[in-house]
N, C-alpha and C positions, 0 to 999 in steps of 0.2 A: 399422661395415660388417659385414654378415654374409651368408652364402650360405644358400640353401634348396635343398639337394640331395636330401634324403630326410628322413623323420621320425626316423631313428635318433638324430640329434644333438639333437633337441628334447626338452625336458622335458615332463612332463604339463602343467605350468603354461603352458608356451609354446603347446602345442596348444590348450588350453582358451581361452587369450587370443585366439588367431587366430579361433577359432570365435565367441567373444563379439564381437570387433571386426567380423567379417563380418556378424553379425546386426545390430549397431548401424548399420553402413554401409547395410545393406539397408533398415532402418526409415527412415533419413534420406533415402535415394533415393526411397522410396515417397511421401515428402512433398515431393519435388522439390528437396531440399537436397543440395548437393555441396560439401564444403569442400575447397579446393585444397591438400591436404597435400603434394602433390608438384608444386607449381607450377613450370613450366618445366623439369621433369625429362625427359630423353630416354630412352625405353625402346627397346632393340634386341631384335628377335625373330629368332633364328637357328633356322630350321626346316629339317630335312632329311626330316621326315615331314609328310604332309598333316595338316590340322587344320581343324575347324570351331569347336567350343566354346572350345578353348584360345586360338586366335588371336583370335577375335572378342572374347572376354571380356577378354583382356589389352589389346587395342587400345582398346576402349570404356572399360575400367576406368582406364587411365592418363589418358585424356581427361577423365573425370569427376573425376579427382584433380588436374587442372590441368596435366598434362604432355602429351607427344605421343610417338608411336611411329614406328619405322622397321622395316618387314618385310624381312628378309634371308633369302630362300630359298636352297636349296642351289646354285642356279646364279648367285647374285648376288655371292658372295664368292670371293676367291682361294683359300679353303680347298679349293674344288672342283678347283683346278689345282695343288695341292700345297703351298700355304703352310702352315706349321706352326700348330698350335693355340696354341702359346706366343706366336708373333709376332702372330697375330690377336687374342688376348686382350689383349696389351699395347697394341696400336694402338687397338682399340675402347674400351678403358678411358679413352683420352684424349678420346674423342668423346662417349661415352654416360654415363648415370648408373646404369643397371642393365640387365641382359640376361636374357632368357628363352631357354633352349635346349631344343629338342625334337629328339631324335636317337635313334639305336639303342643304342649302347654307353654304359653308365653311366660308364665310365672316361674317355670324351670330355668329359663334363660335369665330372667331378672334375678333369681336367687343365686345362680352361679356367678353372675356379675357382682353381686353384693359381696361375696366372699373372695373374689378373685383379685389378685394384685397385678394382673396383666390384662390387656384389652380383650374384651369378649365381643364377638360379632354374631349377630343373629342371622344364621343361614336359612331360616324359615321356621315359623311356628304356625299354629292354627290361626293366630290373630294377624300376623304381619309377615311380609316378605320384602324387607327394605333393600337388600342387595340387588334384587331383581329390578326394582323400580328405578334405581340410579341408572342402570343400563337402558331401561325403557326411555327415560327422558334424554339420555345421550343419543339414542336412535332418533327420537323425534327432532331433536335439535339438528342433527346431521341432515335430516331430510327436509326440514322446514326452515332452517336458518334462524329460528326464534322459538321461544316457548310462550312468552306472555301474550295473552289474547287468543291463543288457539283453543279450539273446542275438542275435547276428548270424549268419546262415547264408550262406555263400558256396558256390555250386554252379557248377562249370565248370573252366576252365583255371587252373592255378596261375601266372598271369602277373603283370605289374607291378601291376595293380590289386589282385589277391588278396594279393600280398606286402605292399603298403603298407597295405591294410585290416587285415591281420593284425597288423602292427607297431603301427598306431594303436590298434586294439582292445586289444592287450596293454598298451600304455602307459596307456590311459584307464580300464581296468578293466571293459571289456565282455567278456562271454563270446563266443567265436567258434568256430563249427564250419565246417570247410572240407572240401568233398566234391569230389574230383578223380578222374578215371580213372587207373588205374595208368600210370605213366610221365609224368604231367602235373602232378606235385606242385610246390609252391613250393620254390625252391632251399634246400638244406640250411642254408647259412650264414645265410639270412634267418630260417628256422624256428628255428634255435638262438638267434639274437638275440632273437626274439619270445618264446620260451619263458622266457628269462631275465627279460625285462620282465614277463611274465605272473606270475612268482613274486612280484615286487615289488608288483604291483597286485592280486594274488589273483584274476586273471582265469582262467577255465577255457577251455582250448584243446583242441579235438578235431580230429583229422585222420581222414578216412574215405574210402572209395570208394563210400559209399551216400548219395545225395542225400536219401533219406527220413530216415535217421538224423540228418543235418545239419540238416534243416529242422524236425524235430519240435520244437514249442513255441517256435519262433523269433519274435522281435519284428520282425526285419528279414530279408528274403530278398534276396540280391544275386547277380547274375550278370553276365557280360561275354561278348563275342564269343568264339567258339571259334577264330577265325582272325584273329590280330592282323596289323598291318602288317609285311610281310617274310616272312609265312608262307603266302602265297597258293599256292605250289606244293604245299603240304601239305593243301590244302583238302579234297579228297575223302577222304584218310586220316583227317583230324581229324573230319570229319562221322561217319565210321564209328566212330571211337574214342569219340566223345562220345554215342553212342546211349544213351538212358536218362537223360541229364543235362539234358534240357530242363525249364525251369520252366514248368509248365502249371497249370491250376486244380486238378487232383488233388493235385499236390505242394504247392501253396499252402495247401490245406485242412489239411495237417499242421502248419502254423505256427499261431500264436495267431490268434484271430478278428480281432483288430485289427492284425495284422501288416501292414507296408508292403513294397512291392516297389521295389527300386532297380536301376538299370542305368546305367553311366557313358556309354553311347551312343558310337558309333552301334550300333543294335540291328538284328539280322537276324531279323525275325519268321518263325516257323516253324522256326528252328534252336534257338538257346539259350533262346528264350522264345516263347510263343504270343501272338498278338494279343489274345486274351481277357485275358491277365494284364497285358501292358504298357499296354493301353488301358483296363484295368478300374479299379474304384473303389479298389483297394489300391495302385495304382501312383502313385509320386511322382517319376517319372523327369524330368518337365519342371520341377518345382520344384527338383529336384536340379541340373538343367542351369542353371536361372536362378541358383542359388546360386553357380555357378562365378564369375560376375561379381563378386559381393561378396567371396567368399573370395579371389579373386585380388587385389582391391584391398587387402584386409587383409594379404596376404603382401607386396605391394609396399611398403606403409607400414612393415611390420615389418622388412624387410631394410634399408630406407633410414633409418628414424627410430627403430627400436626400439619400445618400448611407449609409446603416447601417452595 
């Protein structure tokens, strides 16, 4: 039994295995083959944040693996009325076989895992989004045929996606350039950890306030919403602060000719990205979204069965 709370605890080999397994499961699915690796396993989905891709891909994924799911929204559990995380984790461990949690604070997922006797998967917190990033690297590998030595440029908010992408790139040996406005950088403790990992993999890491500097000669250009869940009251300020950080065709021309564009979705056209880019020939955002299904199946198998 293992948890999947962030990429920090995973080795390079673990991450590459998840990507390979996700790709294998995708090929099997395209042929209509679904092996019941998790037959009769019960998956609980504890979500205090709204979701499209994470919820649907985990629910469909566990079904394809022979199991079933229970969606537990923020108003469905006694957690909302004051029951402790410890008690909830201990009780649900008696009913379920694995749990996905999508919430705000990372410490809530960490505490739940501490008291859980079944695997806990982080479906998104304010600090990390590890299930997304496995699908991202799967997409990059599909398109480029390799990971090591590629350059990824991230433009926008130093949020959970940026932080996890940074850690993953540093572990896998991709070069990464992160362009954020002043005051919106990735958290220092995550940056420090990633820089230590980058030394081991000989990955080049650049932090800048210039999108042009970040995107120059990039193989992959990535962005995310400027206003994440829970930040709606800051929307107008953030739009002002992120002026000049939109990924448009002019910015994309600074990347390599065969560069691809990624976005974890939902996307807000006209803000962090133009329609011309996200709907254009370099965009792989819907392949990326599709890969969430197969990446999530790989993660569920990994935490329940290990390497198969």
